C-alpha positions as CSV (number, residue, x, y, z in Angstrom):
1,M,77.1,15.5,65.8
2,T,74.2,16.1,63.5
3,A,74.6,19.9,62.9
4,T,76.0,23.2,64.2
5,V,74.2,26.3,65.0
6,E,75.9,29.8,64.9
7,Y,73.9,32.9,66.5
8,A,74.5,35.9,63.7
9,G,73.1,38.4,65.9
10,N,70.0,40.3,65.2
11,L,68.1,37.2,66.3
12,R,69.2,35.1,63.5
13,C,70.6,31.5,63.6
14,I,72.7,29.4,60.8
15,S,72.4,25.8,61.2
16,T,74.4,23.9,59.0
17,H,73.8,19.8,58.6
18,L,77.0,18.3,58.8
19,Q,76.6,15.4,56.6
20,S,75.3,17.6,53.6
21,G,76.7,20.7,54.5
22,S,73.1,22.5,53.7
23,I,72.6,25.3,55.7
24,I,68.8,26.7,57.0
25,E,68.8,30.1,58.5
26,T,66.1,31.1,61.1
27,D,64.7,34.4,62.5
28,A,62.6,35.4,65.3
29,P,59.0,36.0,64.1
30,T,57.5,39.8,64.0
31,D,55.6,39.2,66.7
32,N,58.4,38.6,68.9
33,R,61.1,41.3,68.1
34,G,62.3,39.8,65.2
35,K,62.4,40.3,61.4
36,G,60.6,37.5,60.2
37,E,62.7,37.2,57.1
38,R,63.2,33.3,57.7
39,F,61.3,30.7,59.3
40,S,60.9,31.0,63.0
41,P,62.4,28.0,65.0
42,T,58.5,27.1,65.9
43,D,57.9,27.1,62.1
44,S,60.7,24.8,61.8
45,V,59.0,22.5,64.1
46,C,55.9,22.7,62.4
47,M,57.5,22.3,59.1
48,A,59.5,19.1,60.6
49,L,56.3,17.5,61.4
50,A,55.0,18.0,57.9
51,T,58.0,16.9,56.1
52,C,58.5,13.8,58.7
53,M,54.7,12.7,57.7
54,I,55.1,13.0,54.1
55,T,58.6,11.1,54.2
56,T,57.4,8.5,56.3
57,M,54.3,8.4,54.0
58,G,56.4,8.3,51.1
59,I,58.6,5.4,52.2
60,K,55.5,3.3,53.0
61,A,53.9,4.2,49.5
62,M,57.4,3.0,48.0
63,D,56.9,-0.5,49.7
64,M,53.1,-0.4,48.5
65,K,53.7,0.8,45.0
66,I,52.5,3.9,45.1
67,E,53.3,7.3,44.2
68,L,52.6,10.3,46.3
69,R,54.8,12.8,43.9
70,G,52.6,16.0,44.1
71,T,51.2,15.6,47.2
72,K,51.3,18.9,49.3
73,L,50.9,19.7,52.7
74,E,49.2,23.3,54.3
75,V,50.8,24.0,57.6
76,T,49.3,26.6,60.3
77,K,50.7,27.1,63.4
78,H,48.9,28.7,66.5
79,M,50.8,29.8,69.2
80,L,50.0,30.3,72.9
81,A,50.9,33.2,75.2
82,D,51.8,31.9,78.9
83,P,54.1,30.3,78.2
84,R,54.8,31.2,74.8
85,R,54.9,27.9,72.8
86,I,53.1,26.1,69.9
87,G,49.3,25.2,71.0
88,K,48.3,23.6,68.1
89,I,49.4,22.7,64.5
90,E,46.9,22.2,61.7
91,I,48.0,20.5,58.5
92,V,46.1,19.4,55.4
93,V,47.5,16.5,53.2
94,H,46.3,17.2,49.6
95,I,46.9,14.0,47.8
96,P,46.5,13.9,44.1
97,A,44.3,11.3,42.6
98,L,45.3,8.0,42.9
99,N,43.3,5.2,42.5
100,L,43.6,3.6,46.1
101,D,40.9,1.8,47.8
102,A,39.9,2.8,51.7
103,R,42.7,0.0,53.1
104,D,45.8,1.6,51.5
105,K,44.6,5.3,52.3
106,D,44.0,4.1,56.1
107,I,47.6,2.6,55.6
108,L,49.2,5.9,54.6
109,E,47.5,8.2,56.9
110,R,48.3,5.9,59.9
111,T,51.9,6.1,58.9
112,G,51.8,9.8,58.8
113,N,50.1,9.9,61.7
114,N,52.8,8.1,63.5
115,C,55.8,9.4,62.3
116,P,58.9,10.2,64.5
117,V,58.6,13.5,64.7
118,M,54.7,13.5,65.8
119,K,55.8,10.9,68.6
120,S,58.3,13.0,69.6
121,L,55.7,16.3,70.7
122,H,54.8,16.6,73.9
123,P,51.2,15.5,74.5
124,D,49.4,18.6,75.3
125,L,50.3,19.8,71.7
126,I,47.3,19.7,69.4
127,V,47.7,18.6,66.3
128,D,44.8,18.5,63.7
129,V,45.6,16.5,60.7
130,N,43.4,16.1,57.5
131,Y,43.7,14.1,54.5
132,E,42.2,15.3,51.4
133,W,42.2,12.6,48.7
134,A,41.6,14.1,45.1
């Protein structure tokens, strides 16, 4: 088992990662009867994608002797109504100034674009990723 999820009431869930004991709380978004005091479940999907992308890029970068510390990702979620679902995820990857050639940049971008979460998303979901190299 990976985690437990407890419904705490008032549209809040508390998820506990069993190996580490770390906790993530979610709330329903304000546009769906929630308080919006935490990430929503659909926000969590988008954040899972972004963190998976930069984590797999970080693994590849370590192998390439490149440090990606300070890289920041901006994540924007677009919902659809019928049925209610994530329609589009936009991610802008801001990578700090590194002295990399086009080949190394391409390797890192392909790594991010092929992370496990990206490969797990439904093909109808539009994912727009923009890499901005300082």
